[in-house]
MIZAKE-665346 format. One record per residue (C-alpha): x negated, y, z negated. Coordinates in pm, 1 decimal, always signed. Layout:
<rec xx="X" yy="Y" zz="Z"/>
...
***
This chain:
<rec xx="-6222.2" yy="-2715.9" zz="-3583.2"/>
<rec xx="-6369.4" yy="-2547.2" zz="-3889.8"/>
<rec xx="-6494.1" yy="-2768.6" zz="-4171.9"/>
<rec xx="-6378.4" yy="-2635.4" zz="-4508.1"/>
<rec xx="-6567.1" yy="-2659.9" zz="-4835.9"/>
<rec xx="-6327.1" yy="-2930.1" zz="-4963.0"/>
<rec xx="-6400.6" yy="-3166.1" zz="-4673.1"/>
<rec xx="-6082.8" yy="-3094.0" zz="-4477.2"/>
<rec xx="-6076.1" yy="-2914.2" zz="-4140.5"/>
<rec xx="-5858.0" yy="-2658.0" zz="-3966.6"/>
<rec xx="-5836.6" yy="-2545.9" zz="-3603.6"/>
<rec xx="-6033.3" yy="-2225.2" zz="-3553.1"/>
<rec xx="-5749.6" yy="-2069.5" zz="-3355.6"/>
<rec xx="-5394.6" yy="-2067.4" zz="-3484.0"/>
<rec xx="-5057.1" yy="-1909.3" zz="-3427.1"/>
<rec xx="-4905.1" yy="-1661.1" zz="-3670.7"/>
<rec xx="-4530.2" yy="-1622.9" zz="-3711.8"/>
<rec xx="-4525.9" yy="-1295.3" zz="-3906.0"/>
<rec xx="-4231.2" yy="-1073.6" zz="-3801.3"/>
<rec xx="-4068.7" yy="-1352.2" zz="-3600.9"/>
<rec xx="-3701.8" yy="-1392.5" zz="-3689.9"/>
<rec xx="-3619.6" yy="-1728.1" zz="-3848.6"/>
<rec xx="-3352.2" yy="-1800.2" zz="-3587.2"/>
<rec xx="-3601.0" yy="-1748.9" zz="-3303.8"/>
<rec xx="-3891.8" yy="-1927.6" zz="-3469.4"/>
<rec xx="-3815.1" yy="-2282.9" zz="-3341.8"/>
<rec xx="-3810.8" yy="-2175.9" zz="-2975.5"/>
<rec xx="-4122.4" yy="-1957.4" zz="-3008.0"/>
<rec xx="-4316.6" yy="-2222.3" zz="-3198.7"/>
<rec xx="-4219.7" yy="-2485.9" zz="-2941.5"/>
<rec xx="-4363.5" yy="-2258.2" zz="-2671.2"/>
<rec xx="-4681.2" yy="-2215.1" zz="-2876.2"/>
<rec xx="-4716.3" yy="-2591.6" zz="-2915.5"/>
<rec xx="-4679.8" yy="-2636.9" zz="-2539.6"/>
<rec xx="-4955.6" yy="-2376.7" zz="-2494.4"/>
<rec xx="-5186.1" yy="-2586.8" zz="-2713.9"/>
<rec xx="-5163.8" yy="-2433.0" zz="-3063.8"/>
<rec xx="-5183.3" yy="-2675.0" zz="-3354.0"/>
<rec xx="-5231.5" yy="-2444.4" zz="-3655.1"/>
<rec xx="-4926.0" yy="-2246.8" zz="-3766.7"/>
<rec xx="-4939.8" yy="-1971.7" zz="-4026.4"/>
<rec xx="-4633.3" yy="-1856.1" zz="-4220.3"/>
<rec xx="-4548.7" yy="-1729.5" zz="-4570.0"/>
<rec xx="-4254.1" yy="-1742.0" zz="-4807.0"/>
<rec xx="-4216.6" yy="-1366.1" zz="-4768.2"/>
<rec xx="-4186.0" yy="-1394.0" zz="-4388.1"/>
<rec xx="-3849.0" yy="-1563.6" zz="-4421.5"/>
<rec xx="-3915.9" yy="-1814.2" zz="-4143.3"/>
<rec xx="-4053.5" yy="-2124.6" zz="-4315.9"/>
<rec xx="-3726.0" yy="-2299.8" zz="-4233.4"/>
<rec xx="-3754.6" yy="-2214.1" zz="-3865.3"/>
<rec xx="-4111.3" yy="-2338.8" zz="-3852.0"/>
<rec xx="-4017.6" yy="-2661.9" zz="-4027.4"/>
<rec xx="-3731.1" yy="-2718.9" zz="-3784.6"/>
<rec xx="-3958.5" yy="-2655.2" zz="-3486.9"/>
<rec xx="-4217.7" yy="-2905.6" zz="-3604.3"/>
<rec xx="-3951.4" yy="-3171.2" zz="-3661.5"/>
<rec xx="-3835.3" yy="-3134.0" zz="-3300.9"/>
<rec xx="-4170.0" yy="-3179.3" zz="-3125.6"/>
<rec xx="-4336.1" yy="-3501.8" zz="-3022.6"/>
<rec xx="-4646.4" yy="-3468.1" zz="-3241.8"/>
<rec xx="-4783.9" yy="-3691.6" zz="-3514.8"/>
<rec xx="-4817.7" yy="-3523.1" zz="-3852.5"/>
<rec xx="-5196.8" yy="-3546.0" zz="-3826.4"/>
<rec xx="-5188.5" yy="-3341.9" zz="-3504.1"/>
<rec xx="-5067.1" yy="-3011.4" zz="-3650.0"/>
<rec xx="-5158.6" yy="-2796.8" zz="-3948.5"/>
<rec xx="-4936.4" yy="-2567.5" zz="-4154.2"/>
<rec xx="-5036.3" yy="-2276.3" zz="-4375.7"/>
<rec xx="-4792.5" yy="-2099.0" zz="-4602.5"/>
<rec xx="-4833.9" yy="-1842.9" zz="-4879.2"/>
<rec xx="-4691.4" yy="-1767.1" zz="-5220.7"/>
<rec xx="-4476.8" yy="-1456.1" zz="-5262.6"/>
<rec xx="-4610.3" yy="-1192.9" zz="-5499.7"/>
<rec xx="-4296.5" yy="-1217.3" zz="-5713.3"/>
<rec xx="-4359.2" yy="-1588.6" zz="-5768.6"/>
<rec xx="-4701.9" yy="-1558.3" zz="-5926.6"/>
<rec xx="-4764.3" yy="-1729.9" zz="-6259.8"/>
<rec xx="-4821.1" yy="-2100.3" zz="-6321.5"/>
<rec xx="-4465.0" yy="-2228.4" zz="-6360.2"/>
<rec xx="-4313.7" yy="-1996.7" zz="-6103.2"/>
<rec xx="-4582.1" yy="-2096.9" zz="-5852.2"/>
<rec xx="-4501.8" yy="-2464.0" zz="-5896.3"/>
<rec xx="-4131.5" yy="-2398.9" zz="-5835.3"/>
<rec xx="-4201.2" yy="-2168.3" zz="-5542.0"/>
<rec xx="-4417.8" yy="-2430.7" zz="-5376.2"/>
<rec xx="-4136.3" yy="-2685.9" zz="-5408.7"/>
<rec xx="-3903.9" yy="-2443.0" zz="-5231.6"/>
<rec xx="-4153.9" yy="-2370.5" zz="-4952.3"/>
<rec xx="-4223.7" yy="-2741.0" zz="-4894.5"/>
<rec xx="-3849.7" yy="-2807.3" zz="-4876.6"/>
<rec xx="-3795.0" yy="-2532.2" zz="-4620.4"/>
<rec xx="-4092.4" yy="-2657.4" zz="-4416.7"/>
<rec xx="-3965.5" yy="-3018.7" zz="-4444.3"/>
<rec xx="-4316.0" yy="-3129.3" zz="-4542.6"/>
<rec xx="-4434.6" yy="-3367.9" zz="-4811.4"/>
<rec xx="-4785.1" yy="-3223.5" zz="-4787.0"/>
<rec xx="-4882.1" yy="-2869.9" zz="-4685.7"/>
<rec xx="-5220.7" yy="-2838.3" zz="-4517.6"/>
<rec xx="-5316.3" yy="-2500.8" zz="-4667.6"/>
<rec xx="-5146.0" yy="-2304.8" zz="-4945.9"/>
<rec xx="-5256.2" yy="-1949.8" zz="-5020.7"/>
<rec xx="-5195.9" yy="-1684.9" zz="-5284.7"/>
<rec xx="-5070.4" yy="-1410.9" zz="-5053.8"/>
<rec xx="-5205.1" yy="-1108.8" zz="-5246.3"/>
<rec xx="-5404.2" yy="-1084.6" zz="-5570.9"/>
<rec xx="-5169.1" yy="-820.9" zz="-5720.6"/>
<rec xx="-5425.0" yy="-741.2" zz="-5992.7"/>
<rec xx="-5184.0" yy="-516.2" zz="-6184.3"/>
<rec xx="-4969.2" yy="-822.5" zz="-6254.5"/>
<rec xx="-5271.8" yy="-997.3" zz="-6413.9"/>
<rec xx="-5143.6" yy="-1339.8" zz="-6308.4"/>
<rec xx="-5362.1" yy="-1443.6" zz="-6017.2"/>
<rec xx="-5592.3" yy="-1664.1" zz="-6229.4"/>
<rec xx="-5307.3" yy="-1869.8" zz="-6374.8"/>
<rec xx="-5153.3" yy="-1876.6" zz="-6026.8"/>
<rec xx="-5480.5" yy="-2017.9" zz="-5895.5"/>
<rec xx="-5467.7" yy="-2286.0" zz="-6166.4"/>
<rec xx="-5127.2" yy="-2389.2" zz="-6032.5"/>
<rec xx="-5270.8" yy="-2427.3" zz="-5682.9"/>
<rec xx="-5551.4" yy="-2640.0" zz="-5824.3"/>
<rec xx="-5290.1" yy="-2864.8" zz="-5984.9"/>
<rec xx="-5091.0" yy="-2890.3" zz="-5660.7"/>
<rec xx="-5404.9" yy="-3003.2" zz="-5483.4"/>
<rec xx="-5477.0" yy="-3259.4" zz="-5757.6"/>
<rec xx="-5126.2" yy="-3394.5" zz="-5712.4"/>
<rec xx="-5190.9" yy="-3440.9" zz="-5340.5"/>
<rec xx="-4913.2" yy="-3203.0" zz="-5239.7"/>
<rec xx="-5157.1" yy="-2961.4" zz="-5075.8"/>
<rec xx="-5466.5" yy="-3061.0" zz="-4881.0"/>
<rec xx="-5651.5" yy="-2731.2" zz="-4911.9"/>
<rec xx="-5596.7" yy="-2427.7" zz="-5130.1"/>
<rec xx="-5707.3" yy="-2072.5" zz="-5077.9"/>
<rec xx="-5626.4" yy="-1707.0" zz="-5113.6"/>
<rec xx="-5540.4" yy="-1410.3" zz="-4898.0"/>
<rec xx="-5650.9" yy="-1048.6" zz="-4931.3"/>
<rec xx="-5880.7" yy="-1123.5" zz="-5226.8"/>
<rec xx="-6176.3" yy="-891.5" zz="-5278.5"/>
<rec xx="-6518.5" yy="-1004.6" zz="-5397.8"/>
<rec xx="-6423.9" yy="-925.4" zz="-5759.5"/>
<rec xx="-6104.9" yy="-1132.4" zz="-5737.2"/>
<rec xx="-6292.9" yy="-1425.8" zz="-5584.8"/>
<rec xx="-6567.4" yy="-1416.6" zz="-5844.5"/>
<rec xx="-6314.0" yy="-1411.2" zz="-6126.4"/>
<rec xx="-6111.3" yy="-1714.2" zz="-6015.2"/>
<rec xx="-6423.3" yy="-1916.0" zz="-5940.9"/>
<rec xx="-6582.9" yy="-1812.6" zz="-6268.7"/>
<rec xx="-6276.8" yy="-1894.9" zz="-6479.1"/>
<rec xx="-6169.3" yy="-2219.4" zz="-6308.3"/>
<rec xx="-6481.6" yy="-2356.9" zz="-6140.9"/>
<rec xx="-6283.0" yy="-2411.6" zz="-5819.8"/>
<rec xx="-6373.4" yy="-2217.5" zz="-5505.4"/>
<rec xx="-6104.6" yy="-2131.3" zz="-5249.5"/>
<rec xx="-6140.5" yy="-2305.7" zz="-4915.4"/>
<rec xx="-6014.6" yy="-1998.3" zz="-4728.3"/>
<rec xx="-5971.1" yy="-1625.3" zz="-4779.3"/>
<rec xx="-5732.5" yy="-1480.7" zz="-4520.8"/>
<rec xx="-5812.8" yy="-1111.1" zz="-4479.4"/>
<rec xx="-5750.8" yy="-818.8" zz="-4249.3"/>
<rec xx="-6030.2" yy="-843.8" zz="-3992.4"/>
<rec xx="-6064.0" yy="-684.4" zz="-3648.6"/>
<rec xx="-6319.3" yy="-472.3" zz="-3459.1"/>
<rec xx="-6230.8" yy="-151.5" zz="-3645.5"/>
<rec xx="-6243.7" yy="-322.7" zz="-3987.3"/>
<rec xx="-6510.3" yy="-592.0" zz="-3992.3"/>
<rec xx="-6551.7" yy="-649.2" zz="-4368.9"/>
<rec xx="-6920.6" yy="-740.1" zz="-4354.8"/>
<rec xx="-6981.2" yy="-731.5" zz="-4730.8"/>
<rec xx="-6679.5" yy="-950.8" zz="-4806.7"/>
<rec xx="-6774.6" yy="-1195.5" zz="-4532.4"/>
<rec xx="-7120.2" yy="-1218.0" zz="-4691.0"/>
<rec xx="-6953.2" yy="-1317.5" zz="-5018.4"/>
<rec xx="-6755.2" yy="-1580.8" zz="-4829.4"/>
<rec xx="-7076.0" yy="-1719.4" zz="-4685.4"/>
<rec xx="-7235.4" yy="-1735.2" zz="-5029.8"/>
<rec xx="-6943.0" yy="-1933.8" zz="-5170.0"/>
<rec xx="-6881.0" yy="-2142.5" zz="-4857.1"/>
<rec xx="-6536.3" yy="-1987.7" zz="-4808.9"/>
<rec xx="-6392.0" yy="-1987.3" zz="-4458.4"/>
<rec xx="-6288.2" yy="-1643.4" zz="-4330.8"/>
<rec xx="-5944.9" yy="-1632.6" zz="-4170.3"/>
<rec xx="-5847.3" yy="-1314.7" zz="-3985.3"/>
<rec xx="-5497.8" yy="-1170.1" zz="-3997.0"/>
<rec xx="-5417.1" yy="-897.7" zz="-3745.4"/>
<rec xx="-5722.2" yy="-1016.3" zz="-3546.3"/>
<rec xx="-5633.5" yy="-772.0" zz="-3267.1"/>
<rec xx="-5588.7" yy="-480.4" zz="-3506.3"/>
<rec xx="-5212.6" yy="-485.9" zz="-3438.9"/>
<rec xx="-5290.9" yy="-400.9" zz="-3077.8"/>
<rec xx="-5493.8" yy="-87.3" zz="-3147.0"/>
<rec xx="-5818.6" yy="-242.5" zz="-3023.2"/>
<rec xx="-5660.1" yy="-323.8" zz="-2688.7"/>
<rec xx="-5707.5" yy="+33.1" zz="-2570.0"/>
<rec xx="-6080.3" yy="+60.1" zz="-2638.3"/>
<rec xx="-6274.9" yy="+131.1" zz="-2317.1"/>
<rec xx="-6590.2" yy="-33.8" zz="-2452.2"/>
<rec xx="-6411.8" yy="-365.6" zz="-2498.3"/>
<rec xx="-6239.7" yy="-310.8" zz="-2163.9"/>
<rec xx="-6582.5" yy="-298.2" zz="-1998.1"/>
<rec xx="-6677.1" yy="-631.4" zz="-2156.8"/>
<rec xx="-6347.2" yy="-781.9" zz="-2044.1"/>
<rec xx="-6399.5" yy="-668.4" zz="-1686.3"/>
<rec xx="-6745.2" yy="-822.0" zz="-1677.2"/>
<rec xx="-6618.7" yy="-1150.1" zz="-1823.5"/>
<rec xx="-6310.2" yy="-1157.7" zz="-1601.8"/>
<rec xx="-6069.2" yy="-1180.8" zz="-1893.5"/>
<rec xx="-5838.6" yy="-963.7" zz="-2103.0"/>
<rec xx="-5939.3" yy="-735.9" zz="-2389.9"/>
<rec xx="-5745.2" yy="-959.2" zz="-2629.9"/>
<rec xx="-5942.9" yy="-1260.7" zz="-2510.9"/>
<rec xx="-6271.3" yy="-1076.4" zz="-2573.1"/>
<rec xx="-6169.8" yy="-987.7" zz="-2928.7"/>
<rec xx="-6047.5" yy="-1337.4" zz="-3011.4"/>
<rec xx="-6365.4" yy="-1485.7" zz="-2863.1"/>
<rec xx="-6561.1" yy="-1244.2" zz="-3086.4"/>
<rec xx="-6381.2" yy="-1383.7" zz="-3390.9"/>
<rec xx="-6458.6" yy="-1740.4" zz="-3291.0"/>
<rec xx="-6825.4" yy="-1672.1" zz="-3220.1"/>
<rec xx="-6851.4" yy="-1506.5" zz="-3563.2"/>
<rec xx="-6715.8" yy="-1823.9" zz="-3721.5"/>
<rec xx="-6379.9" yy="-1680.7" zz="-3830.0"/>
<rec xx="-6042.7" yy="-1850.6" zz="-3795.3"/>
<rec xx="-5807.5" yy="-1624.4" zz="-3597.4"/>
<rec xx="-5427.5" yy="-1638.4" zz="-3606.3"/>
<rec xx="-5290.2" yy="-1408.0" zz="-3334.6"/>
<rec xx="-4915.5" yy="-1361.6" zz="-3300.3"/>
<rec xx="-4713.7" yy="-1315.2" zz="-2982.8"/>
<rec xx="-4364.7" yy="-1404.6" zz="-2870.3"/>
<rec xx="-4465.5" yy="-1364.7" zz="-2505.4"/>
<rec xx="-4542.8" yy="-1702.6" zz="-2340.6"/>
<rec xx="-4803.1" yy="-1556.0" zz="-2103.6"/>
<rec xx="-4991.3" yy="-1386.4" zz="-2387.3"/>
<rec xx="-4967.1" yy="-1701.3" zz="-2600.3"/>
<rec xx="-5137.1" yy="-1896.0" zz="-2322.6"/>
<rec xx="-5401.1" yy="-1627.7" zz="-2266.0"/>
<rec xx="-5482.5" yy="-1598.3" zz="-2636.7"/>
<rec xx="-5579.8" yy="-1964.9" zz="-2657.0"/>
<rec xx="-5770.6" yy="-1968.4" zz="-2326.5"/>
<rec xx="-6103.4" yy="-1861.1" zz="-2474.9"/>
<rec xx="-6347.9" yy="-2130.2" zz="-2374.5"/>
<rec xx="-6444.0" yy="-2039.9" zz="-2018.5"/>
<rec xx="-6670.2" yy="-1748.9" zz="-2115.8"/>
<rec xx="-6915.1" yy="-1639.7" zz="-2385.3"/>
<rec xx="-7016.2" yy="-1302.1" zz="-2523.8"/>
<rec xx="-7373.2" yy="-1179.8" zz="-2505.1"/>
<rec xx="-7574.5" yy="-1036.4" zz="-2790.7"/>
<rec xx="-7520.5" yy="-694.2" zz="-2631.0"/>
<rec xx="-7144.5" yy="-752.3" zz="-2633.7"/>
<rec xx="-7163.6" yy="-831.7" zz="-3004.9"/>
<rec xx="-7366.8" yy="-516.4" zz="-3062.5"/>
<rec xx="-7105.7" yy="-307.1" zz="-2883.5"/>
<rec xx="-6822.4" yy="-452.3" zz="-3091.0"/>
<rec xx="-7025.0" yy="-415.5" zz="-3410.5"/>
<rec xx="-7039.4" yy="-43.6" zz="-3335.3"/>
<rec xx="-6658.4" yy="-18.4" zz="-3349.9"/>
<rec xx="-6645.6" yy="-81.5" zz="-3726.0"/>
<rec xx="-6514.3" yy="+220.6" zz="-3920.3"/>
<rec xx="-6489.5" yy="+305.1" zz="-4291.2"/>
<rec xx="-6127.6" yy="+410.2" zz="-4233.1"/>
<rec xx="-6042.5" yy="+114.1" zz="-4010.3"/>
<rec xx="-5808.8" yy="-60.9" zz="-4250.4"/>
<rec xx="-5452.8" yy="-87.4" zz="-4115.6"/>
<rec xx="-5281.5" yy="-288.3" zz="-4388.2"/>
<rec xx="-5247.2" yy="-226.8" zz="-4763.4"/>
<rec xx="-5540.6" yy="-202.3" zz="-5002.7"/>
<rec xx="-5551.6" yy="-528.8" zz="-5205.2"/>
<rec xx="-5659.5" yy="-334.8" zz="-5514.6"/>
<rec xx="-5322.7" yy="-156.1" zz="-5527.8"/>
<rec xx="-5076.5" yy="-364.3" zz="-5327.5"/>
<rec xx="-4807.2" yy="-569.4" zz="-5497.6"/>
<rec xx="-4751.0" yy="-361.9" zz="-5808.6"/>
<rec xx="-4441.3" yy="-445.2" zz="-6007.6"/>
<rec xx="-4166.5" yy="-183.4" zz="-5961.0"/>
<rec xx="-4212.7" yy="-35.5" zz="-6308.8"/>
<rec xx="-4584.0" yy="+16.1" zz="-6242.9"/>
<rec xx="-4507.2" yy="+174.6" zz="-5907.7"/>
<rec xx="-4271.5" yy="+422.2" zz="-6073.5"/>
<rec xx="-4525.2" yy="+504.9" zz="-6343.8"/>
<rec xx="-4798.5" yy="+549.1" zz="-6086.0"/>
<rec xx="-4587.4" yy="+792.0" zz="-5884.8"/>
<rec xx="-4484.6" yy="+978.3" zz="-6201.2"/>
<rec xx="-4843.2" yy="+1035.3" zz="-6309.4"/>
<rec xx="-4973.2" yy="+1084.8" zz="-5952.4"/>
<rec xx="-5230.7" yy="+806.8" zz="-5970.6"/>
<rec xx="-5151.2" yy="+658.8" zz="-5626.3"/>
***
C-alpha cells in the first residue's frame, strides 16, 4: 500500500482496463480479482465504467477490500460540468464513493483545469470521493492548481516506463508529496524486447515484464499494467519473490531517452476542435 498525502492509501500495484471492451470487462476484471488485484483503474473516456461496476458487484469482496480510480473526460471540464460528469461516472460504477477521481488531461488550451480542480475539491469535501488527483499534469500545471487553490493532488498519473522516466517531474512530485502513478508502465510492450532487461530477468528467474514492474515498485511508483491474458495477469502481480540490485537500477536508468514518450504531449493534447483546426491552418502543431 502507498500512503497518500491526504491520509488515505492505495495498493501499489493495480489493474488498468484501458482498451478493454465494456462487454468483456466483467469477465476480465473477475479474473484479475482472482489473481489478487484490488486496485482498478478506468476512465469515463474508456467506455467501460459500467462493466467495471458490474464486475465489482458480482464478486465476494467487501467495499473496503477494493479501490476504484476513474477520470474525468476532457469535454466535461469546468466546475458544473465536472459535478454532473462525476454523478454519471458514479452511477455507471454503482458506487456511492469513488476512491480516487482524476482530471484525465490538463487541456491547457481550454483554460478550465483550475475550476475543474475546484470541483474535485468540493466532491472530496462532500465525501463522494476519498482522494482526488490529476493525470498527465506537468510541473507548471501542478504548481498553478496548488498555488490557486491551496490543495495538493494526492496522485499524478503519468506516462512512465524505462524509456521515459520523467525524473524532473517525479522530483516535483516528491517536493509536493504527490504519489506517482505510472500508466503504460511497460511502455506498451516496447521495453519487453530490450536485451539489457532480458539479462536481468534471466538472472532473477522471472520475465522482463516482472523486472520492469518491480522497478516501478522499488522506485515508489504505483503501477497499473493491463492485460486480458490470465497468465500474464498472474505474472504481473507476482513481484515479491525477487529484488533488483543497485546495478540493475543503473542499467534501467540508462534506458531513459529524450524521445521516449509514446503518448501525447500534455502541453498540446485535448485541444477543442476549433483550436485544432486553427493550429493546423497556421501550421503551429
